[in-house]
C-alpha positions, 0 to 999 in steps of 0.5 A, a space after each residue: 536586423 536588430 532595429 526591426 523589433 524582432 527577436 534575435 536567434 537564440 533569444 525567447 520572443 517577450 510580448 509587451 505584456 509579459 514585459 510589463 508584468 516582468 517589470 511589476 513581478 520580480 519573480 517573472 523578471 528572474 525567469 527570463 534568460 539570455 539563452 532560450 528557455 523558460 528554466 529559472 535562473 538560480 544564485 549561482 547562476 546569476 552571481 556567475 552572470 554578474 561577475 562574482 563567484 557567489 553571495 561572498 565573493 560580490 564585487 562592490 563596484 560602489 566606489 570608483 578604484 582609482 579614480 581621481 575624483 570623488 563620486 559627483 553623484 547627485 542623487 542619495 542611494 546606496 551606491 552613492 559615497 557622498 551624501 546628496 545634495 538638499 533638496 531645494 525648498 518650493 517657491 511661491 511660484 512653484 507652489 502656485 504652479 502646483 496648485 493650478 495642475 494638481 487637478 490634471 496630473 494625468 495630463 503629465 508625459 511619461 517622462 514627467 519622473 525625470 523632472 527632478 533630475 537637473 543638476 549636472 555634475 561638475 566640469 561637464 557640459 549642459 545637454 542642449 538638445 535635452 533642455 530644449 526638447 524638456 522645455 517643449 514638452 512642457 510648452 506642449 502640455 501648458 497649450 494643451 489646457 484650454 479651462 480657465 486655470 489653464 489659461 492663467 497658468 499660461 499667462 503666469 508662465 509667460 510673464 514669469 520671463 518679464 518679472 525675473 529680469 526685472 527684479 534682476 535689473 532692480 537687485 543688480 542696480 541696488 548692489 551696484 549703488 552700494 558698492 559705489 557709495 561704499 568703495 568711495 567712503 573707504 578710499 578716502 580714509 586713506 588719507 583721513 576722516 571727516 569730523 562731521 560723520 564718519 561715513 562721509 566721503 571726502 567730497 560730500 565732507 567738503 561741499 564747498 572745496 575738497 582741498 584741506 586748506 578750505 575744509 576744517 571738516 576734513 582731517 588728515 591722518 597727521 592732523 589726527 595723530 599730532 593734533 595740529 592744523 597742520 599736516 605732516 607729510 611722512 606721516 600721512 605717506 605711512 598711513 596711506 601705505 598702511 591702509 593700501 596694504 590693509 585693504 588689500 590684503 583683507 580682500 584677498 583674505 575674504 576672496 581666498 574663502 571662495 577656494 575650490 580644487 578639482 583633479 586635473 584629470 577633469 581639464 580638458 587634456 584628459 580627453 579619452 584616455 585608454 588606461 590600459 596603456 599605462 604601464 605599470 600595475 598602480 591604480 588609475 588615481 596614481 597614474 592619473 596624480 602623475 600626469 595631472 595635478 590638482 588645479 585650485 581656482 578662487 570663484 571671487 578672483 578676477 573679474 569672472 568675465 571668461 568664467 562667464 562666458 564659459 558658463 554661458 556656452 554650457 560649461 557647469 561650474 557649481 558654486 561660480 555664481 552661487 550665494 556664497 560667491 556673490 557675497 564674497 565677491 561684493 564686500 571683496 570688490 569694495 575693499 580691493 577697489 578702495 585699497 586704490 590698486 589698479 583695477 577697476 569694478 566694472 568687470 566684476 559687475 557682470 560676474 556679480 549680475 550674472 550671480 544675482 540672476 543665477 539665483 533669482 532663477 531659483 524664484 520659477 521653476 522653468 527656469 529653475 530646473 532648465 539649465 538651457 532655460 536659464 542661460 537666457 536669463 543668465 545673458 541678460 543678467 551679464 548685460 544689466 552689470 555692463 548697463 550700471 558699470 558704464 551707464 549704457 543699457 544698449 551697450 549692455 545688450 549688445 556686450 551680452 551679445 557681442 561677448 558673452 552670450 553663446 545662445 542667443 535667440 531673439 526673444 531674449 534680446 528684447 528681454 535683455 534690453 528690458 533688463 538693462 533698462 531697468 537697472 539703469 533707471 533703478 541706479 539713477 533714481 538711487 543717485 550714489 554719486 549725488 550729481 544725477 549721473 549714473 556712473 562718474 566719469 560721464 561727460 558732455 562735449 558741446 564743440 564738434 571736431 574738425 577734419 584734421 583730426 581724423 588723421 589724429 584719430 587714426 593715428 590714437 587707434 593705431 596706438 590703442 591697438 599696439 598697447 592692448 596687443 603689447 599689454 595681453 603679451 606682458 601679462 601672459 608673461 608676467 603670469 607664467 614666469 614670476 607667478 610660476 615661481 613656486 612661493 609665489 604660486 603657493 602663496 597668493 595673499 602675499 604677492 598681492 601684499 607686495 603689490 599693494 605695497 608697491 603701489 602704495 609707495 609709488 602712487 602717493 607722489 604722483 597724483 593721477 596715479 593716486 586718483 581712483 581709476 574712475 575719477 581719474 577717467 573723468 577728469 581726462 576726459 572732460 573738456 577744458 571748461 568750467 571752474 579750471 581747479 576741477 581738471 587739476 592741472 590737466 588743463 594748462 596754458 600753452 607754456 605750461 603744456 610740456 611740463 603737463 606732458 613730461 608728468 602725464 608720460 610718467 604717470 602713464 608708464 606707472 599706470 602700465 606697469 601696475 595694471 599689468 602686476 596687478 591683473 591677475 592677482 586674488 582679488 576682485 579685479 576687473 581691467 576695463 577701466 584701468 585700460 581706459 584711464 591708460 588709453 586716457 593719459 595717452 590720448 590727453 598726451 597727444 591732445 595737449 601735443 596737438 594744441 600745442 602745435 596749434 598754438 605754435 603754428 596757428 597760421 598753418 593750412 592744417 589748422 585753417 578750419 580752427 577759429 581765427 584768433 581763437 585760443 587753441 583750446 578753442 580748436 582742440 579739446 584734448 578730452 576728447 582724444 583722451 576718450 577716443 584713445 581710452 576706447 582704443 586701448 580698451 578694444 586692443 585688450 578685449 577686443 570689443 567692437 560695436 559695443 564700444 563704440 555705443 558704450 562710449 557714445 552713451 557716456 558722451 550723448 554725442 552723436 557728433 563723436 560717434 564717428 571718432 570713436 567708431 573709427 578708432 575702435 576699427 583700427 585699434 581691432 585691426 592692428 590688435 588682431 594683426 599683433 596678437 590674434 587672442 583677447 584677454 579673455 581669450 587668453 584666459 579661457 586658453 590658459 584654463 582649459 576651459 572646453 570652451 567652442 569658440 564659434 566666432 573663428 573659423 579655422 580651416 581644416 584639411 581632416 575629416 571625423 575619422 582623424 580624431 575618432 577614438 578606436 571602440 572599446 567593448 568597455 566603454 560599449 553596451 552590448 544587447 546582442 545577445 540580451 537586453 538585460 544586463 548586470 548592473 555591476 557591469 554597468 558600473 564598470 563601464 560608467 567608473 571607466 568614463 568617470 576615470 577618464 573625465 568624461 563625466 558628461 559623456 555616454 555609453 553607445 548600446 549596440 546590437 550586431 555591431 548596429 548602433 540602436 541607442 545611448 545612454 548618458 553618463 549623468 542619466 546612467 548614474 542616476 539610474 544606478 543609484 535608484 537601485 536602492 536594495 541589493 536584490 534589485 541590483 542584478 538585471 537592468 533592461 537597456 532595451 531602446 524606448 523607440 522598440 518598447 515605448 509603452 514607458 510602463 506605469 504612470 505612478 512613479 512609486 509602480 516604476 520598475 527601478 531596473 527598468 532603464 529604457 526611459 533614460 536611453 536616447 534612441 536616436 543620437 546623433 550620428 555621422 559617418 567617419 568620412 564626414 568633413 570636419 566642417 560639419 563637424 564644427 557646426 554640429 558641435 557649435 550649433 547644436 550644442 552637442 556633448 558627444 557624437 557618435 561614428 558610423 563606419 558603413 552603418 555599424 558603429 565605430 566609435 564616440 568623439 567628445 567635445 572635450 576631444 574636438 576642442 582639443 583638436 581645434 586648439 591644435 589647428 588654431 595653434 598650428 600644431 596639426 592641419 
């Protein structure tokens, strides 16, 4: 057989020494022929073999005719129409690592010349297996050094992860401090300014009281314009609405600077397209343009949690975690939150923290040049974003584990916890609100709950689950109807301005809608003790409870509508706290209703556990109901469970109320799953057609691997039956076929007598072809799998023959028989992180299944389109 290392019939036997010499001598390589004999290959014969008719009629495959994208080549060469990405400047740690190991360069493996090839193409998947093997070789070489320098380097290598997450935690906390302080000042600018200093918020300006009557240092805009001590309502209203629109529009315009366009052919729908079946003689680009329109996304818009989740699963989105996105998102977030729109900053903190982690990875080579290791750090970074958003370091760890992380090894757990602790402690010392609290809505409860309240907590959980499910349906309906309007779709800034105009015009007249979401949640959840003015009517007398409930119901209706229409606009916007505020209003209404029932029926057996002769507020705390329902609604929208219960516990510090929080979250999740199985971020992932393989769900299959395996086509296979030397132009043509159908991270199987002997990934093949810099080298490339020719050539990178492609070939690609059950295929893709899988029929090659193909099939199974 072809796999035993023997020469096939019609082939000339070549010794290892001849092959080494052939790689160093071009004249000797030209004498090697696919047919028997030792005759030289002439110019005409070489042209014929390469597919041309002579030197004057050589076909140029340097560009991709009909490909609906620019070549995303990562390397500079004569075959790349785009200039290479600028080389990265070596960091201090990289220079230190090189200084510690430069005397020991002989211990480097033969594959070391591939270390700098780290870039993945846009909208492709990370090769988890290759990154894991690469890191294993690095660790093996590190442990092989027993000298003093080797021990120092090993210690420094082990400390890099801890140093990195500490830096990420501190920088994330510093950014959160800057955002909290700045947006607080800009938010108050809509009502007036402080005469003692333009940089003071209303609260800091009026240390004694926050009302205008007792704060001469704070002047409203009407007082400043009319130069009187009396405020004019309509002037303040116009100024409020105008500044709301200006701040929101400025945030949207800033967000639009992160606009990115990518072809629709790179989406999940373009899976294994057979271009030969497209009617007509149009080019591939025209055919693709007819079926797929380009997709536009803005990396600084939204919360970014769904995209971070997809990136951590291995999907590549260049620029989404870059420095430009970080800077734009921070300043655009300040403007959007200060405008008073119904959005939060807690969700974007996850994206911002992940950007910080991605940029900080450049400090250390083992994270900078390994995407698998990098994603371990990104998991810790995302957790630190939740830690500073809610003041919950343990909740941040659970959030990363439960919601966003795809690969979460045990060693990452402790580093994530350390990163969250550093972030929370740093923000605690920075003290952004001057209250020694990490977040504004941190509350403390001193009273315990009663047995009869358990039924109310269950009811609140059901209400939160129902509301969360219908919020998702309403957001989907709004996105698929109003935003599909051609005019609105092409003018996102105008849409945001209209939403801001409606928000400012309506919210001005209702105090609870006008308040910032964080401040409103604090007032709703606070117990009714202390200064009554701090609660602004939320702790009414028993006779005033019905009117307060009616006022809160109006605020609930307005806040619900504004949150739905604001979600998805082109500004940095989170959905965590706005949904918690909606739940807080609902819960506070129910709490006031229970308090009113205690007031009306004090001797009822239901309230027998209440203090005899005490006030209703001594038995019922509406703030507890508000926070319980806030967690229930947030769970209904995001489907967070354990994470949310721990976050609520860390916000209150009350062990007594862990049971009500957990009970409401459980009931909410069960109820929401029964109505709408997808969370809001799962819905965004599905609508954006990201190739995300959800490992939390286990669909029931009734098929096998052969049902999704495309038929093998010669133009997608490298056949070395006759010769291991393949013309470079033929390889380019095959590569272009993969690129034209969107499989930038696919691969070309290598077969001999229809037996699978290896596979060369498309990015590796592109890199190898780009290294063919001179025309005379652009002839024959050796495609012999390295498992048979294991010498790998010279250790000197400069002496390596660029036409020797064997180091790029995977000699043992993962392959399954075509009759394998789909459950086994699912486990391979989910747990091994495969980008593709080879299929065999009776031991012979039968096709390749790409991850996008499997994800598309999985979506169809989930939606019930196939069985």
